[in-house]
N, C-alpha and C positions, 0 to 999 in steps of 0.2 A: 472408505473405498480405496483400494489398493492402485497404484499407478500403473502398473507394469503387466499385470496379470488379472485378466477379467475372469478367469476360471476359478480365483482363490479368494473371491471375496463373498461367498455366500455362506455364512456362518449359520448354524443352527442353534436354537436356545437350548440351554441346558435343562434337561428333567430329570428329577430325581429317580432312580432305579429301585424298585421293589425287591430286585434280587443283586445286591452288591456284589457278593461272592462270585456269583457265576459271571457276572460282567466282569469281574477282574480276572477271572480265568480266562475268559474268551479274549479280552484286552492284552492278557500276557501271551496267548497262543497266536493272536495276530501281529503283536510286535515279534514276536520269535519268527514267524513266516516273513513277515516284511524284511526283517533283518537277514534272513536266509537268502531271500530273493535279492534283495541289494548285494548281499556277498556274490552270488552267482552272477549278477549284471557285471560287478566290477571284473570277476575273473573273466567273463566272455569278453569285456571290452579291453581288458590286459592282452588277451589272448589274439583278439581281432589287430590290435595295433602291433603287437609282436609280428603276425604274419606280415603285415604290410610293410613293417621295417625290413624284416628279411628279402621280402620281395626288391623293395626299394635298394636296400644295399647291395644286391646281386645286380640290379639293372644298372647302378653306378659305377661297380668295380668291375663288371664283365669286359668292357672296353680297354681298361687299364691292364687287367690280366691278360688280355688277348696281344696287346702290343708288348708287355713284358716277356710273354712266353715266345713272342717272334724274336725278341731283342737276345734272349738267352739261347734260343736255338741258333741264331747268327754265330754268337760268341763261343758255343760249346764246342766247336771244332779245335779251338785251342787247348782245351782240356783232353781231348781223347782224339786221337788220330784215328782211331780205328771205330769211328762211330757208325759207319756204313755196315760194317760187318756185325757189329752189336746189334743194330737195328734188326739185321735179316735174322740173326740168331733168336733175337727177342720175338720177332713177328712170328716165328715157326713154333716157339716153345710157349708153355702156358705162362702167362703172366701173373705174378704173384704181387698183389697190391695190399694184401692183409698186414704187411711190415709198415705201410705208411700208415700214419695216424694224425687225424686232422679233427681238432675240436674247435666248434664254434660255440662261443659263450656270451651272454650279454651282462654287461656291467651297470652298476647301481646309476652311472651319471649319464644313461641313456645310448652307450656306446658299446661296441662288440669288440670281442678279443678272440684271435685265431692263433691256436697253440697246433704246434707239431713236433714231432720227434727226429726231424731233419736237422743235422747240427753242422754241415758243412755245404760248400757250393756246389762239389761234385755230387753229392747227394740229391739235391734240389735238381740239379740237372739231370739227373738219372730219373728222379721221379716226374719230370714234366715230359722227358721222353715216353716214359711209360704212358702217361696220360694222353700223351699225343696219339700213340699208337692206338689205344683204346678208342680214342673219339674220332681220329681223322677218316675220311672217307678212302675208298681204294683209288680213286682218281687223283691225278696231282692238281693243286689249285692252279688255276690259270692267273695271268698277270691281271686281269679284270678283277677277279676275285680278292688277290692281295691287294689292289687298290681300294675294293672296297672295304676292307678292314680298317685301313688308313683312314678313309673318309670318315668312318664310323668313329673313330676314336677323336677325330679333329672335331666333328659336329658335337661331340658329347661334352667337349670341354668347356669351361666357362665363355659364356657369350655376353656377360653382364656389361651395363652400360659404363661401368667404373672400371673394367679392367680390359684394356685393349692388349693385343699382343705385345708381350714384354719384350723388346729388343734392348731396352736400355733401363735395367733393375734399379739403378741408382735414383732414379727419380720417381719410382713408382711405390707409393707406400700406404695405399688403400688397405690391404690385406694386413699389414703391421697394425694399422690403427682399428682395424675391426676386431682383433682378436687382442687387445689391450686388456680388456675386462671380460669376465663370462656374462652370460645372458642372465636376465632375471630369473629366480628360481620360482616357478609359479606355485610349486608344493608348498611353500610357506604360508598360503593362503587357505590351503585345503581344509586345515582344521580351525578355520575362523567360525564362531558360532553365530555369525550375522545372519539374521533370518529376514525373509521378505518384507515382514510389517515393520522391522528397524530400517531397512533400507529404504522403503518407501517415506516413512518420517523423516529423514536425513536428506531426502531428494524432493523438496517443493516443487510444485509445477514450474514457477519461474526458471528455477535452476535448471531442470530437465528441458525446459525450452531453450534456454542459452546453450546447453550443452549439445542438444540435437542440432541447433542452427548453425552453430560452428562446424560442426561434421558435415552437414549438407553443403554449406558454402565453400568449404575446403575443396580445392580443384584437384582431385584425383578420382578416378572411375569408380563408382559405387552403385547401388540400386537404387535405393529410396532417395527422395529430393524433398518431401515435406510429411507432414501427420498423415495424410491419406495413404500415399504409398508406403509409409512405414509401419503402419499397422495392419495393413491388407496386403499380405504377402501371397497367401493361399487360401483356396476354398475349404481346405481341410484344417479344422480348429488346432488339432494337435501339431500338424507341420508348420501352421502359422505361428505357433507359440514358440516353436523351434527358431524360426527365422527371427522372430522378434527379439529372442533372448540372444541369438548370436549377433544381431544388430546392435542391442543395447550393450554387449560385451565390447565392440569397436567403438561406440559412441563414447564411452567412458574411458577407454584406453586413449581413445584420440584426444579428448579435452586436456590430459595431462601434457601433450606436446603443444598446445596452444595457451592455456591458461590454467596453471595447477591450483592457485587459490580459489578459483572458481567452484571447486568440487573438491574438500579436503579428502575424502574416501573414495575417491574415483578408482583407484587401483585395486581396492577390496570389492568394491562394486562391480568394476569389470571382470573380474575373477569369478565372482559368483554367477554371472550369467554365463561366462564362459564354460564354467564346470557344468552348469545347469543344462546348457544347449549340447554340450558333447556327450553327455550321457543320453541324452533323448535322440541324438542322431543314431543311435545303435539299432534303434527299431527300424530305420529307413534305408539302411544299405542296401536291401535287396530289391527295393522299389523306387528307383530314382525318380525325379521329378525336378521342376524348376526350384521350387522351394527349398529342397535338400541341397541342391548344388549351391544355391545361393547362401546356405548357412555354411557349407562346408568353407566357400570361398571368404566369408567374414572371419570364421575361425581361423582360416590359414593366414590372413594379414593380422590378426591379432597375435598368433605365434610369431610373425615375423618382427613386430615391433618389440617383442620381447626376446628376441636370437633364439628361439626354439626352432631353429631351422629345419632339422630333421622332422618335427611334427608338422611343419606347415609343408613339406613337400608330401607328407602322406595324405593330407588334406587335399592339396592340389591335384595330386594323382588320383585320389578318388572321385574328384569333380571332374577332372578331365575324361576319365573312364566312363562317368555316367553321361557326360555329353556326347562323347564317340557312340555309346549305347543309344542313345535317344536321336543321332544323327544331326546335331546342331552344329558340327563341323564341316559339313558339307553344304554349298549353296543349293544343291537340286533337291535336298531332303527338308528344307525349310519351308513352312507352309505359305501358301499364296496370300493368306491375308495380312495387308501390311502392318498392322499393330502387332500382330503374334510374331512376323518374321522380324520386325524391329527389337522385340523383346528377346529373343532367342540369339541374336547377333550381340546384343548388348550383354548377355549371359557370358557368350565366348569372349568378348572385349575385356570384361572384367578378369576373366580368367587370364587372357593374355598379358593383361597388366600386372597381375600378382605374380605371374611367372617371371616377368621382368624384374619385379620388386625383390623377389626371392634371390634371384641370380645376381643382383645388384650388391645386396646386403651380405649374402653368404659367400660371394665370388664363387657360386657353384655353377653347375650345368643348367641349362634350360629344359625343359620338360616338352614343350610343345614344338614341333617340327612343322616350319612352315610348307613343307612339301606334303604333308599329311592332311591339308586342309586348304579351302578355297573361299573363306570367308572374306567378303569384300566390305570393310567398314563404312566406306563412304555411304553404302546405302542406307544407313541410320539416318542421314541427312535427308533423304528424300522424302520428307513427310510433311505435305501442305497443310495437315491437319493441326499440327503443333503451334499453339498460340503463345504458351508461355515463354516470355523473352529469356528469363534466366535459364530454364531448359535447353533451349536452342544453343545458348551460349557455351553451357557445359557440353552438350553433345558434340558442338563443333570442337571444342578443345580437345574431349577425348577422341574422337575419331581421328583427326589430324595428329595426334600425339602418337596414337596406336599406329597408323601407317608409317609415320616416320621411324618407329621402333622396327618394323619390318625392314626399312632399309638399314637401319643400325645394325640388324642380325647378318646382312649381307656383307656389310664392313669388315665385321669381326671374322666372317669366313675368311674374307679376301687376305686380310692381315695374319691370320693364322697359316694361310698357304703360304704367303710371302716369307713368314718367318721360318717356315719348314724347308726355303730353298737355300742355295749357295749364295751368300751375299757379299760377294767380292764388289760388286757394282754398288753395294750400300756405302761402303766405306770409302768409295772413291767420289760419292755425290751425284752419280749418274743413275739412271734407270733406263733397263732393256724396254723395247716397244711392247713387249708383252705386257708388263706390268703398266705402262703409260695407258694403255687400252683399257685394262682392269679400273684404274682409276678414273679415266675420263667417264667410263660407263656409270660409276657411282656417282661422279658429280653431276651427271645430266639427271639421273634419279633424284638426286636432293634437290636440283633447282626444278625439277617437275613438280615435286611435292609442294615447295614453296610457291609456285604458281597456281596450284590449286588451293592456297589457304586464302580465303577472303582478305581483301586489302586492309580492313580494319583489324585483322589480327595480325599484321605483319609490322605495324608501327604504333606507338603510344602516343596518346594526346592527353591533355588534362581531362579527367571526367567529370561529366556534368550530372551523374546521377549513379544510383548504385547498380544498375545494369550495366551502364558505361564503366564503372569502376571494375566490376567483374571481367568486362570484355578486355580493359587494360591489362589486368593481371593476366588473364589467358595469354594474350599476345606476348607478354614478357616471358612468361614459362614457354611458350612454342618457340620463340627466338633464342632462348637460352639453349634448349634441346637443340635446335638447328644447329647453332654455334659449335655444340659440342661433338656434333657428327663430323663436321670438317676436322675437328682435332683428332677424333677417332680415325678418321680415315687416312690423315697425313702423318700423325705422330709416329707410325710405323717406318716411316722412310727417312725420319731424320737421321743424320750421320752420327753415330754415337760418341766420336772423339772431338768433332767441333762443329760450330754454327758459323756458316761462313756469311760473310756479309752480302747484302742483296746485289744483285747484278741484273743489269737490264735485258742482258741476252739469255737469261734463263728462262727455260720454259717448263717442262717438267723433269725437275730433279730435287735433290733435298734441299738445295736453296729455297726453291719455290715453296716447298712443303714447311720449311720452317717459318716463311714469312705468312703463309695463310694462319698456320697453328697461332703464331705471334698475335695477329690481329683478332681472329677468333677468341683467344684467350681475353684481350682487353676488352671486347666487346661483352664477354660473360661477366666478367667483373663489375663493369659499369651497371649492366641490368641487374646483375644480382644486388648490388646496392639500393637500386631502386625499389626491387622487391622487399628488402629487409626494411627499408625505410617506411613504405607505404603499405605493405601488405602482411608483412612477416612471412616466414617460411616453414615448411612443414617437411618432415622426412618422408611423409607418405608420397610426396610430390617429386621424388628423386631428385629435388634440387641439389643435394649435396653431391651427387654425381658429377653434375656440370661445373660446379665450383672446384671439384677435387682435379678435374680434367685440365681446367685452366690453370691450376697451381702447377701442375708438373712442367706444363711448359716453361714457367717463370724459373723453376728449379733446374731445368735444363740449362736456361740462360746463365744460372749462377754456378752450376756445375762445371760448365766450359770456360767461364770467366769472359764471356764475350762482351761486345761493346755495350750492351743493354743490362749489363750487370746489375749497376746501382737503381736503375729503372726497375728491374724484377725484383730486387728487394723490397721496394716500395709498394709494388703490387701484392707481394705475398703479406706485407703487412695490412693492406687492405683486405685481404681474404681473411686474415686472423680476425680482424674488425667484424667481418661479416659472420663469421663462426660465433664470436663473443656475444653477437647482439640476442642470441637464442639460448645462452647459456642458463637462464633462469629457468627455463622448461626442460631444457637436456643437460642431464648430468654426466652424459656418456660420450656418445660417438663423436659430436662436433669438438669436444673438448681434447679427444684422442687424436683428432685429425691435426688440431692446432699444436698438440704436443709433438707430434712427428713432424711437422713443419719447424717447429722452433729448434729441435733437435737437429734437423737436416741443416738449419742456418748457422747453428752453433759449430757442426762439425766442419763446415766450409768457411770458417772464420770470420763470421760475420758479426763484427764487433758492435754493431749498432743493435743488432737483435739479441746478443747472449745476455744482455742484462735484464730481460723481461721475466718476470717472476710468475705474475698473473696475467690472466685475460683483462682484468678489470682496468688494467692501466692504460693511459691514453696514449696513443700513437700520435709520434711528432709529426707536425705539418711538413717539414721538408722531405718526408718520403713521399708524400702524395703528388703526383706529378700529373699534368693534364694528359690525357688519352687521346691520340689523334688515331682516327680510322683510316685504314688504308682501301679505298673503293676501286683499287685496280684488279684486286684479286677476286675470284668467283664466288668466295664465302660472303662477300658482301651481298647484301640483299637489293642493292641497285644493279646488280651484276647478274641476276639470276637467268634473265633473258639472253645474254651474250653466252652463258655457260649453257643453256638448253641447246642452243644452235651450233655449239661447237662441233667441228668435224672430228668424229672418233676415228683414228688412224688405224 
C-alpha cells in the first residue's frame, strides 16, 4: 500500500490477452495520445505562467515607470527650451509612433528583456513626450492626483521586515547577502525517474511521522496541525489530493531546514510532490475554492525557500485574487458560522504571512494593501469550543504576530515618508513636532499590541511540559519581533554621522532613538541565543530578520567608533555564533549574512575579527560582555503601560 496516494494502490492482476497484436496497437495509440495530451498540458501551463509573469511584471514596474517618466519630464526642459511649442505642434499634427521599436522577450533564466532602437537621451525624452500626448487626458492633473502617484510608488516599494528606509547604507547588508548565491534550480530534479512506489519505499511510516511532526510543531502559520487535518483538506477527492501533494512538498522541503539526515532524499521527494501538485492545479484555476488557495500558498512557500521569488509571487497573486473573488478579505462577506469564519480568516492570515515572507527574503514589494481589507485576526481567538491546548498556543502566536506585522507596515510607510523629506534636522539630532507626533502614534500602537498579548506570552519561564515549552518558544519569538519593530521605528532617525552620548534631557531626538535601538538590539541577541540553545530556529519563522536588524545597530556603533565600539564587536560575534549554530542545515543565507558581517568588521579595521576563517572556530570569551537592559525607555516590556498613556502632542 502506498503511503501518500490512496487512488494509486489498487492494481489489477495481469491476464493473458488472446489478441496481443491488437492490444499492442491499442497500447501504442494510448501512449501516443497520452504523450500528446501531456505535451498540450505542458504548453498550456507554460502559456498560463507566461501570462501571469507578464501581468506581474507590468504591475511591479508601472509605478517605477510612472516615477521615471515624471522625473524625465521635469529635467527635459534642460534639453529643449522650446518644449511647449513642440508639444503644441505635435498635438495638432499626426503622431508617428511607428519609428519606435519596442521588443519584449523572455530569457531562459526566467527574466525579461526589453529592446528598443532609441540610442540617445534626446530620443528617449522625445518618445516619452509622444507617449504622454497619446495617453494623457485633456485636463491637467491636480495636485491631489500628483500626490496620489507619489503615494502609489511609495506604497509599492519594499516593506519587508528586513529593509527599513535606508538612510545609512553602510550598515545595511541584507540585499548584499541575499544575492551572494543563486536560488536552487528546481529543473535539475525534473528528469529524475523517481516513481511513487520507490519514494514510498524510501519513506517508512516512522520517518514520515517525524517529518510531519517537525513541520506541524514549527511556529509559522500553516493549515494542518495533525494527521486528521493533513489528509482531509477537501470533499473533492481530486482537489484533496492536490492539497496533500502541495503539503508534502512543503513538509519534505521543511525538514531539510531542521534535520537533513532524517530524510536523505527529502529534496528530490519534495520536488516530486511540488511538480505533481503544480501540474494538477491547472485544472482548478477557473473554479477557486479553499483547497485550491491552500495548495497555491503551500507551493508559494516552497518556492520562497528555493529563492524562486517570481514564481512565488505568481502563486500568491493567484491565491489573493481567489480570496478576493470569494470575498474572504472582507469581514461583511464572511459566514456567520464561527467554525467557517475562523477557517476563512486563517486562510487570509496564511496568505498575509507568506506575503511578508516573500517581501522579507526577496526585498521586494508587498502584494496585500491593508486598506483593501478589514479582516480582524483577533477574531480567530474567540473560539470557546477549541480544547486542544497546542492549537490554542499556535493560534494565539499566529494572530498576535500578524497583528504586529500590520503595525510594521505602518512603520515602514512612515519611515519612507521621512526619507523623502528634507533632512536638515536629521543631521542636527533634533526632530520637528510633526515627526514626533508620528513616532508617538506608532509607539502607542506597539504598546497597545503588547497589552493585548497574554501575560504568559510576554515573559519566559522554565517549561514544565511540552505545551509549556511551545508557549515559551512562542513568547520568545513574539518578543523578538516586538523589539525588532522598535528598531524599525527608530533606526530611520539615527544621525548618519555620529552617535551622541545619552543625555537625561533628551525627549524625542536622535539621541533617544539610538538608546532605544541599542536596548532593543541587546534584548534581541539574548533572546535569540535562548531560542538557538533550546529550540533551534527556522527561516520559515522570519527569525533572521530580527537578528539582522539587531546587527545593523552594532554595525552603526562600530562605523561611528562611539563609546560602545568594543562592546558592539562582541555582540556581533555573538550574532555570528547564532548564525553558525544552524550551519549544518543551512548552507546558504546564514553563511552569507556571516560573510557580510565579517567583511564589514575587516573593512573597519577590526583586528580581533579579521583572523576568523570559518564559522566553526570558537569565539573568545573576552568579547562576550554582560548585557544590561535599560528599562527607562518605552521599548521595555515593563514600560508599555506608560507608553500607552503618553500624551501625543
